[in-house]
C-alpha angles and dihedrals in degrees: 000000000000091000091048094052093044089054095043089054090055095047096253093132099156090056092044092053088054090057094046090051090054089051090053088048092056095043093057090046090052093049090049093047089047094051096035109022093183090075090062086065092054090049091055095040099090091229094133097182092055091041090054091046100043105028103040112125095260094045089051092051090051091051089051089052096252135126114276092237119065112193092208093049091044090051090056093046094048092052103036130084097302094105095240125166090247092053091047093051090061089062104042131078133183107239100178147305128268127181091343093309125117113234116212138183125213123205113227098185130044122331116278091212119095089203092064095049088049090053091050090052091050088052086055093052093048093048092049091055092045088052092048093048091049089049092050092048097045096042095037095125091052098048132076096250101206090048095048092047093048091050094049093047092050095048094042092054091051093050092046090051091050095045093048092049103040104027120015101039093047092052093044088057090050088053093248117153108245097171095115093054093043088051091053093048088050092052092050088050091053093048090050092047090051090050091051091049090054092051091050092049093050094053 
């Protein structure tokens, strides 16, 4: 996470997405190992074929009872260092036309567009909250539940306010589809509400 934010601040968004994708990989593994510890033994077994088959991102999601495709993970994958068309588009601009040939310029360093940097920072914020929620879930028995829930609620509301003001609303005004991010926020809200309900029930 530290590396991702460091790179995003310096406009190296492609590399930042790669680190964020890795964090989500690890979070899904951690959740699976918490729920079904036997898969941790497979992960540590050295059986590379079985690890690839049983512990790929899609396979882990199926074991967790989720759809194979995750839109946030897919977004990071599409824009990181895999050499996809979408990732390349973020670095190339048309500079003119000469003798019926399109001339382009490719950015070698960080991205020149502020909107891409903002998107990478938003990715960092989402990933931080995904991490905090998982830590609260996995270490539930070792944390003071009301305090953990109160801290998560306060930080989540601050983050939502920031994201709505500086990211979602400006893009809505520009006619940009923000449904994927809105849905992710909604899912995080539901997770937090579920955690708060458990805290109330245990008191």
